[in-house]
PyMOL Python script that loads the backbone (N, CA, C, O; Angstrom):
from pymol import cmd

cmd.read_pdbstr("""\
ATOM      1  N   UNK A   1     103.650 217.040 128.861  1.00  0.00           N
ATOM      2  CA  UNK A   1     102.347 216.418 129.020  1.00  0.00           C
ATOM      3  C   UNK A   1     102.530 215.087 129.750  1.00  0.00           C
ATOM      4  O   UNK A   1     103.437 214.320 129.429  1.00  0.00           O
ATOM      5  N   UNK A   2     101.687 214.821 130.708  1.00  0.00           N
ATOM      6  CA  UNK A   2     101.751 213.586 131.485  1.00  0.00           C
ATOM      7  C   UNK A   2     100.877 212.522 130.843  1.00  0.00           C
ATOM      8  O   UNK A   2      99.734 212.777 130.463  1.00  0.00           O
ATOM      9  N   UNK A   3     101.439 211.324 130.730  1.00  0.00           N
ATOM     10  CA  UNK A   3     100.695 210.201 130.179  1.00  0.00           C
ATOM     11  C   UNK A   3     100.153 209.362 131.323  1.00  0.00           C
ATOM     12  O   UNK A   3     100.891 208.999 132.239  1.00  0.00           O
ATOM     13  N   UNK A   4      98.876 209.059 131.268  1.00  0.00           N
ATOM     14  CA  UNK A   4      98.255 208.208 132.283  1.00  0.00           C
ATOM     15  C   UNK A   4      98.224 206.786 131.743  1.00  0.00           C
ATOM     16  O   UNK A   4      97.641 206.532 130.689  1.00  0.00           O
ATOM     17  N   UNK A   5      98.855 205.851 132.467  1.00  0.00           N
ATOM     18  CA  UNK A   5      98.857 204.465 131.976  1.00  0.00           C
ATOM     19  C   UNK A   5      97.452 203.850 132.026  1.00  0.00           C
ATOM     20  O   UNK A   5      96.618 204.208 132.858  1.00  0.00           O
ATOM     21  N   UNK A   6      97.231 202.920 131.108  1.00  0.00           N
ATOM     22  CA  UNK A   6      95.950 202.212 131.090  1.00  0.00           C
ATOM     23  C   UNK A   6      95.873 201.310 132.314  1.00  0.00           C
ATOM     24  O   UNK A   6      96.777 200.511 132.559  1.00  0.00           O
ATOM     25  N   UNK A   7      94.815 201.437 133.067  1.00  0.00           N
ATOM     26  CA  UNK A   7      94.621 200.614 134.260  1.00  0.00           C
ATOM     27  C   UNK A   7      93.584 199.548 133.943  1.00  0.00           C
ATOM     28  O   UNK A   7      92.461 199.850 133.542  1.00  0.00           O
ATOM     29  N   UNK A   8      93.984 198.294 134.132  1.00  0.00           N
ATOM     30  CA  UNK A   8      93.056 197.191 133.884  1.00  0.00           C
ATOM     31  C   UNK A   8      92.159 196.995 135.094  1.00  0.00           C
ATOM     32  O   UNK A   8      92.612 197.111 136.233  1.00  0.00           O
ATOM     33  N   UNK A   9      90.888 196.697 134.850  1.00  0.00           N
ATOM     34  CA  UNK A   9      89.990 196.441 135.988  1.00  0.00           C
ATOM     35  C   UNK A   9      90.410 195.185 136.748  1.00  0.00           C
ATOM     36  O   UNK A   9      90.937 194.234 136.171  1.00  0.00           O
ATOM     37  N   UNK A  10      90.171 195.207 138.021  1.00  0.00           N
ATOM     38  CA  UNK A  10      90.433 194.058 138.873  1.00  0.00           C
ATOM     39  C   UNK A  10      89.382 192.991 138.577  1.00  0.00           C
ATOM     40  O   UNK A  10      88.185 193.278 138.598  1.00  0.00           O
ATOM     41  N   UNK A  11      89.816 191.778 138.305  1.00  0.00           N
ATOM     42  CA  UNK A  11      88.898 190.666 138.038  1.00  0.00           C
ATOM     43  C   UNK A  11      88.557 190.002 139.367  1.00  0.00           C
ATOM     44  O   UNK A  11      89.445 189.520 140.071  1.00  0.00           O
ATOM     45  N   UNK A  12      87.283 189.978 139.707  1.00  0.00           N
ATOM     46  CA  UNK A  12      86.844 189.424 140.987  1.00  0.00           C
ATOM     47  C   UNK A  12      85.807 188.333 140.741  1.00  0.00           C
ATOM     48  O   UNK A  12      84.858 188.517 139.979  1.00  0.00           O
ATOM     49  N   UNK A  13      86.005 187.204 141.395  1.00  0.00           N
ATOM     50  CA  UNK A  13      85.036 186.115 141.357  1.00  0.00           C
ATOM     51  C   UNK A  13      84.409 186.010 142.743  1.00  0.00           C
ATOM     52  O   UNK A  13      85.088 185.704 143.724  1.00  0.00           O
ATOM     53  N   UNK A  14      83.120 186.265 142.809  1.00  0.00           N
ATOM     54  CA  UNK A  14      82.373 186.146 144.059  1.00  0.00           C
ATOM     55  C   UNK A  14      81.630 184.818 144.038  1.00  0.00           C
ATOM     56  O   UNK A  14      80.829 184.563 143.139  1.00  0.00           O
ATOM     57  N   UNK A  15      81.897 183.973 145.030  1.00  0.00           N
ATOM     58  CA  UNK A  15      81.192 182.701 145.175  1.00  0.00           C
ATOM     59  C   UNK A  15      80.247 182.867 146.356  1.00  0.00           C
ATOM     60  O   UNK A  15      80.664 182.856 147.514  1.00  0.00           O
ATOM     61  N   UNK A  16      78.972 183.020 146.040  1.00  0.00           N
ATOM     62  CA  UNK A  16      77.983 183.321 147.081  1.00  0.00           C
ATOM     63  C   UNK A  16      76.629 182.780 146.654  1.00  0.00           C
ATOM     64  O   UNK A  16      76.216 182.954 145.508  1.00  0.00           O
ATOM     65  N   UNK A  17      75.938 182.122 147.581  1.00  0.00           N
ATOM     66  CA  UNK A  17      74.639 181.545 147.234  1.00  0.00           C
ATOM     67  C   UNK A  17      73.454 182.376 147.717  1.00  0.00           C
ATOM     68  O   UNK A  17      72.305 182.048 147.420  1.00  0.00           O
ATOM     69  N   UNK A  18      73.722 183.429 148.445  1.00  0.00           N
ATOM     70  CA  UNK A  18      72.642 184.271 148.954  1.00  0.00           C
ATOM     71  C   UNK A  18      72.398 185.458 148.015  1.00  0.00           C
ATOM     72  O   UNK A  18      73.278 186.304 147.854  1.00  0.00           O
ATOM     73  N   UNK A  19      71.212 185.529 147.395  1.00  0.00           N
ATOM     74  CA  UNK A  19      70.918 186.658 146.510  1.00  0.00           C
ATOM     75  C   UNK A  19      71.040 188.014 147.208  1.00  0.00           C
ATOM     76  O   UNK A  19      71.450 188.997 146.591  1.00  0.00           O
ATOM     77  N   UNK A  20      70.691 188.065 148.473  1.00  0.00           N
ATOM     78  CA  UNK A  20      70.794 189.320 149.228  1.00  0.00           C
ATOM     79  C   UNK A  20      72.256 189.730 149.369  1.00  0.00           C
ATOM     80  O   UNK A  20      72.603 190.893 149.158  1.00  0.00           O
ATOM     81  N   UNK A  21      73.112 188.772 149.726  1.00  0.00           N
ATOM     82  CA  UNK A  21      74.535 189.078 149.885  1.00  0.00           C
ATOM     83  C   UNK A  21      75.171 189.453 148.545  1.00  0.00           C
ATOM     84  O   UNK A  21      76.041 190.323 148.491  1.00  0.00           O
ATOM     85  N   UNK A  22      74.744 188.807 147.477  1.00  0.00           N
ATOM     86  CA  UNK A  22      75.258 189.147 146.149  1.00  0.00           C
ATOM     87  C   UNK A  22      74.911 190.599 145.822  1.00  0.00           C
ATOM     88  O   UNK A  22      75.770 191.368 145.392  1.00  0.00           O
ATOM     89  N   UNK A  23      73.664 190.959 146.025  1.00  0.00           N
ATOM     90  CA  UNK A  23      73.211 192.323 145.721  1.00  0.00           C
ATOM     91  C   UNK A  23      73.934 193.357 146.584  1.00  0.00           C
ATOM     92  O   UNK A  23      74.325 194.416 146.095  1.00  0.00           O
ATOM     93  N   UNK A  24      74.111 193.044 147.866  1.00  0.00           N
ATOM     94  CA  UNK A  24      74.819 193.963 148.762  1.00  0.00           C
ATOM     95  C   UNK A  24      76.264 194.164 148.306  1.00  0.00           C
ATOM     96  O   UNK A  24      76.784 195.279 148.344  1.00  0.00           O
ATOM     97  N   UNK A  25      76.904 193.086 147.878  1.00  0.00           N
ATOM     98  CA  UNK A  25      78.280 193.180 147.400  1.00  0.00           C
ATOM     99  C   UNK A  25      78.347 194.015 146.127  1.00  0.00           C
ATOM    100  O   UNK A  25      79.224 194.866 145.983  1.00  0.00           O
ATOM    101  N   UNK A  26      77.419 193.770 145.206  1.00  0.00           N
ATOM    102  CA  UNK A  26      77.383 194.546 143.966  1.00  0.00           C
ATOM    103  C   UNK A  26      77.193 196.041 144.268  1.00  0.00           C
ATOM    104  O   UNK A  26      77.861 196.887 143.673  1.00  0.00           O
ATOM    105  N   UNK A  27      76.301 196.351 145.173  1.00  0.00           N
ATOM    106  CA  UNK A  27      76.053 197.751 145.533  1.00  0.00           C
ATOM    107  C   UNK A  27      77.284 198.380 146.194  1.00  0.00           C
ATOM    108  O   UNK A  27      77.617 199.534 145.921  1.00  0.00           O
ATOM    109  N   UNK A  28      77.955 197.626 147.058  1.00  0.00           N
ATOM    110  CA  UNK A  28      79.151 198.147 147.727  1.00  0.00           C
ATOM    111  C   UNK A  28      80.246 198.458 146.709  1.00  0.00           C
ATOM    112  O   UNK A  28      80.917 199.486 146.813  1.00  0.00           O
ATOM    113  N   UNK A  29      80.430 197.578 145.730  1.00  0.00           N
ATOM    114  CA  UNK A  29      81.440 197.815 144.702  1.00  0.00           C
ATOM    115  C   UNK A  29      81.060 199.035 143.863  1.00  0.00           C
ATOM    116  O   UNK A  29      81.920 199.837 143.502  1.00  0.00           O
ATOM    117  N   UNK A  30      79.795 199.167 143.563  1.00  0.00           N
ATOM    118  CA  UNK A  30      79.321 200.304 142.766  1.00  0.00           C
ATOM    119  C   UNK A  30      79.552 201.614 143.528  1.00  0.00           C
ATOM    120  O   UNK A  30      80.055 202.582 142.957  1.00  0.00           O
ATOM    121  N   UNK A  31      79.193 201.647 144.791  1.00  0.00           N
ATOM    122  CA  UNK A  31      79.359 202.849 145.601  1.00  0.00           C
ATOM    123  C   UNK A  31      80.833 203.211 145.793  1.00  0.00           C
ATOM    124  O   UNK A  31      81.184 204.389 145.870  1.00  0.00           O
ATOM    125  N   UNK A  32      81.687 202.196 145.870  1.00  0.00           N
ATOM    126  CA  UNK A  32      83.120 202.430 146.055  1.00  0.00           C
ATOM    127  C   UNK A  32      83.793 202.883 144.757  1.00  0.00           C
ATOM    128  O   UNK A  32      84.938 203.334 144.759  1.00  0.00           O
ATOM    129  N   UNK A  33      83.058 202.754 143.653  1.00  0.00           N
ATOM    130  CA  UNK A  33      83.595 203.114 142.332  1.00  0.00           C
ATOM    131  C   UNK A  33      84.906 202.394 142.057  1.00  0.00           C
ATOM    132  O   UNK A  33      85.858 202.962 141.522  1.00  0.00           O
ATOM    133  N   UNK A  34      84.921 201.125 142.442  1.00  0.00           N
ATOM    134  CA  UNK A  34      86.080 200.275 142.235  1.00  0.00           C
ATOM    135  C   UNK A  34      86.108 199.816 140.789  1.00  0.00           C
ATOM    136  O   UNK A  34      85.118 199.285 140.285  1.00  0.00           O
ATOM    137  N   UNK A  35      87.226 200.012 140.122  1.00  0.00           N
ATOM    138  CA  UNK A  35      87.372 199.570 138.746  1.00  0.00           C
ATOM    139  C   UNK A  35      87.539 198.053 138.749  1.00  0.00           C
ATOM    140  O   UNK A  35      88.631 197.538 138.990  1.00  0.00           O
ATOM    141  N   UNK A  36      86.442 197.344 138.478  1.00  0.00           N
ATOM    142  CA  UNK A  36      86.481 195.891 138.586  1.00  0.00           C
ATOM    143  C   UNK A  36      85.438 195.237 137.694  1.00  0.00           C
ATOM    144  O   UNK A  36      84.467 195.862 137.267  1.00  0.00           O
ATOM    145  N   UNK A  37      85.670 193.975 137.433  1.00  0.00           N
ATOM    146  CA  UNK A  37      84.691 193.103 136.792  1.00  0.00           C
ATOM    147  C   UNK A  37      84.308 192.070 137.844  1.00  0.00           C
ATOM    148  O   UNK A  37      85.101 191.193 138.187  1.00  0.00           O
ATOM    149  N   UNK A  38      83.089 192.183 138.347  1.00  0.00           N
ATOM    150  CA  UNK A  38      82.618 191.272 139.389  1.00  0.00           C
ATOM    151  C   UNK A  38      81.839 190.141 138.736  1.00  0.00           C
ATOM    152  O   UNK A  38      80.758 190.347 138.185  1.00  0.00           O
ATOM    153  N   UNK A  39      82.406 188.944 138.807  1.00  0.00           N
ATOM    154  CA  UNK A  39      81.766 187.744 138.285  1.00  0.00           C
ATOM    155  C   UNK A  39      81.173 186.988 139.463  1.00  0.00           C
ATOM    156  O   UNK A  39      81.832 186.826 140.490  1.00  0.00           O
ATOM    157  N   UNK A  40      79.944 186.528 139.327  1.00  0.00           N
ATOM    158  CA  UNK A  40      79.256 185.875 140.436  1.00  0.00           C
ATOM    159  C   UNK A  40      78.858 184.455 140.045  1.00  0.00           C
ATOM    160  O   UNK A  40      78.264 184.231 138.991  1.00  0.00           O
ATOM    161  N   UNK A  41      79.195 183.505 140.908  1.00  0.00           N
ATOM    162  CA  UNK A  41      78.715 182.125 140.793  1.00  0.00           C
ATOM    163  C   UNK A  41      78.169 181.728 142.153  1.00  0.00           C
ATOM    164  O   UNK A  41      78.509 182.332 143.170  1.00  0.00           O
ATOM    165  N   UNK A  42      77.322 180.711 142.164  1.00  0.00           N
ATOM    166  CA  UNK A  42      76.629 180.408 143.415  1.00  0.00           C
ATOM    167  C   UNK A  42      77.121 179.161 144.159  1.00  0.00           C
ATOM    168  O   UNK A  42      76.586 178.823 145.215  1.00  0.00           O
ATOM    169  N   UNK A  43      78.132 178.478 143.618  1.00  0.00           N
ATOM    170  CA  UNK A  43      78.665 177.333 144.361  1.00  0.00           C
ATOM    171  C   UNK A  43      80.097 177.031 143.928  1.00  0.00           C
ATOM    172  O   UNK A  43      80.597 177.565 142.937  1.00  0.00           O
ATOM    173  N   UNK A  44      80.732 176.168 144.695  1.00  0.00           N
ATOM    174  CA  UNK A  44      82.136 175.840 144.445  1.00  0.00           C
ATOM    175  C   UNK A  44      82.382 175.181 143.103  1.00  0.00           C
ATOM    176  O   UNK A  44      83.382 175.471 142.446  1.00  0.00           O
ATOM    177  N   UNK A  45      81.491 174.301 142.688  1.00  0.00           N
ATOM    178  CA  UNK A  45      81.661 173.635 141.393  1.00  0.00           C
ATOM    179  C   UNK A  45      81.636 174.648 140.252  1.00  0.00           C
ATOM    180  O   UNK A  45      82.427 174.559 139.313  1.00  0.00           O
ATOM    181  N   UNK A  46      80.722 175.609 140.343  1.00  0.00           N
ATOM    182  CA  UNK A  46      80.644 176.658 139.320  1.00  0.00           C
ATOM    183  C   UNK A  46      81.893 177.535 139.351  1.00  0.00           C
ATOM    184  O   UNK A  46      82.344 178.010 138.308  1.00  0.00           O
ATOM    185  N   UNK A  47      82.450 177.752 140.537  1.00  0.00           N
ATOM    186  CA  UNK A  47      83.671 178.550 140.654  1.00  0.00           C
ATOM    187  C   UNK A  47      84.846 177.852 139.974  1.00  0.00           C
ATOM    188  O   UNK A  47      85.615 178.481 139.247  1.00  0.00           O
ATOM    189  N   UNK A  48      84.980 176.547 140.216  1.00  0.00           N
ATOM    190  CA  UNK A  48      86.059 175.788 139.580  1.00  0.00           C
ATOM    191  C   UNK A  48      85.901 175.818 138.068  1.00  0.00           C
ATOM    192  O   UNK A  48      86.881 176.012 137.349  1.00  0.00           O
ATOM    193  N   UNK A  49      84.697 175.631 137.582  1.00  0.00           N
ATOM    194  CA  UNK A  49      84.433 175.663 136.147  1.00  0.00           C
ATOM    195  C   UNK A  49      84.755 177.039 135.561  1.00  0.00           C
ATOM    196  O   UNK A  49      85.353 177.135 134.489  1.00  0.00           O
ATOM    197  N   UNK A  50      84.363 178.092 136.257  1.00  0.00           N
ATOM    198  CA  UNK A  50      84.660 179.455 135.807  1.00  0.00           C
ATOM    199  C   UNK A  50      86.164 179.654 135.676  1.00  0.00           C
ATOM    200  O   UNK A  50      86.640 180.188 134.674  1.00  0.00           O
ATOM    201  N   UNK A  51      86.913 179.222 136.694  1.00  0.00           N
ATOM    202  CA  UNK A  51      88.360 179.396 136.671  1.00  0.00           C
ATOM    203  C   UNK A  51      89.016 178.568 135.572  1.00  0.00           C
ATOM    204  O   UNK A  51      89.984 179.014 134.956  1.00  0.00           O
ATOM    205  N   UNK A  52      88.506 177.385 135.327  1.00  0.00           N
ATOM    206  CA  UNK A  52      89.042 176.564 134.236  1.00  0.00           C
ATOM    207  C   UNK A  52      88.829 177.252 132.893  1.00  0.00           C
ATOM    208  O   UNK A  52      89.741 177.293 132.067  1.00  0.00           O
ATOM    209  N   UNK A  53      87.640 177.789 132.669  1.00  0.00           N
ATOM    210  CA  UNK A  53      87.337 178.470 131.405  1.00  0.00           C
ATOM    211  C   UNK A  53      88.153 179.741 131.249  1.00  0.00           C
ATOM    212  O   UNK A  53      88.539 180.106 130.138  1.00  0.00           O
ATOM    213  N   UNK A  54      88.414 180.411 132.357  1.00  0.00           N
ATOM    214  CA  UNK A  54      89.160 181.665 132.332  1.00  0.00           C
ATOM    215  C   UNK A  54      90.620 181.437 131.977  1.00  0.00           C
ATOM    216  O   UNK A  54      91.268 182.321 131.416  1.00  0.00           O
ATOM    217  N   UNK A  55      91.145 180.257 132.299  1.00  0.00           N
ATOM    218  CA  UNK A  55      92.540 179.945 131.987  1.00  0.00           C
ATOM    219  C   UNK A  55      93.492 180.583 132.974  1.00  0.00           C
ATOM    220  O   UNK A  55      93.080 181.187 133.964  1.00  0.00           O
ATOM    221  N   UNK A  56      94.754 180.438 132.688  1.00  0.00           N
ATOM    222  CA  UNK A  56      95.786 180.984 133.554  1.00  0.00           C
ATOM    223  C   UNK A  56      96.005 182.443 133.173  1.00  0.00           C
ATOM    224  O   UNK A  56      96.697 182.744 132.200  1.00  0.00           O
ATOM    225  N   UNK A  57      95.421 183.328 133.935  1.00  0.00           N
ATOM    226  CA  UNK A  57      95.511 184.758 133.631  1.00  0.00           C
ATOM    227  C   UNK A  57      96.434 185.494 134.592  1.00  0.00           C
ATOM    228  O   UNK A  57      96.346 186.715 134.723  1.00  0.00           O
ATOM    229  N   UNK A  58      97.308 184.773 135.256  1.00  0.00           N
ATOM    230  CA  UNK A  58      98.239 185.431 136.166  1.00  0.00           C
ATOM    231  C   UNK A  58      97.980 185.064 137.609  1.00  0.00           C
ATOM    232  O   UNK A  58      97.374 184.037 137.915  1.00  0.00           O
ATOM    233  N   UNK A  59      98.453 185.928 138.488  1.00  0.00           N
ATOM    234  CA  UNK A  59      98.329 185.672 139.924  1.00  0.00           C
ATOM    235  C   UNK A  59      96.873 185.697 140.357  1.00  0.00           C
ATOM    236  O   UNK A  59      96.052 186.449 139.832  1.00  0.00           O
ATOM    237  N   UNK A  60      96.586 184.850 141.330  1.00  0.00           N
ATOM    238  CA  UNK A  60      95.250 184.826 141.924  1.00  0.00           C
ATOM    239  C   UNK A  60      95.375 184.911 143.426  1.00  0.00           C
ATOM    240  O   UNK A  60      96.305 184.370 144.025  1.00  0.00           O
ATOM    241  N   UNK A  61      94.433 185.591 144.013  1.00  0.00           N
ATOM    242  CA  UNK A  61      94.365 185.650 145.466  1.00  0.00           C
ATOM    243  C   UNK A  61      93.012 185.116 145.875  1.00  0.00           C
ATOM    244  O   UNK A  61      92.000 185.410 145.239  1.00  0.00           O
ATOM    245  N   UNK A  62      92.995 184.339 146.928  1.00  0.00           N
ATOM    246  CA  UNK A  62      91.742 183.768 147.424  1.00  0.00           C
ATOM    247  C   UNK A  62      91.450 184.389 148.778  1.00  0.00           C
ATOM    248  O   UNK A  62      92.267 184.331 149.697  1.00  0.00           O
ATOM    249  N   UNK A  63      90.268 184.986 148.882  1.00  0.00           N
ATOM    250  CA  UNK A  63      89.818 185.570 150.138  1.00  0.00           C
ATOM    251  C   UNK A  63      88.629 184.776 150.620  1.00  0.00           C
ATOM    252  O   UNK A  63      87.729 184.473 149.836  1.00  0.00           O
ATOM    253  N   UNK A  64      88.606 184.438 151.878  1.00  0.00           N
ATOM    254  CA  UNK A  64      87.482 183.673 152.417  1.00  0.00           C
ATOM    255  C   UNK A  64      86.749 184.465 153.465  1.00  0.00           C
ATOM    256  O   UNK A  64      85.771 183.981 154.034  1.00  0.00           O
TER     257      UNK A  64
END
""", "prot")
cmd.dss("prot")
cmd.show_as("cartoon", "prot")
cmd.util.cbc("prot")
cmd.orient("prot")
């Protein structure tokens, strides 16, 4: 019998101030069936605060 390892969802922080772009991104992730937790904040200060509260959870990649 083959054991399937538990796959953790990808944690994604979207920093975007446009409601239209936020919705489009959410829909794209849904359609792609990407196993992820999409967290949305609308400015840089909120992003820094989110990351501080989240703590050091391992490697981070920043995409611009």
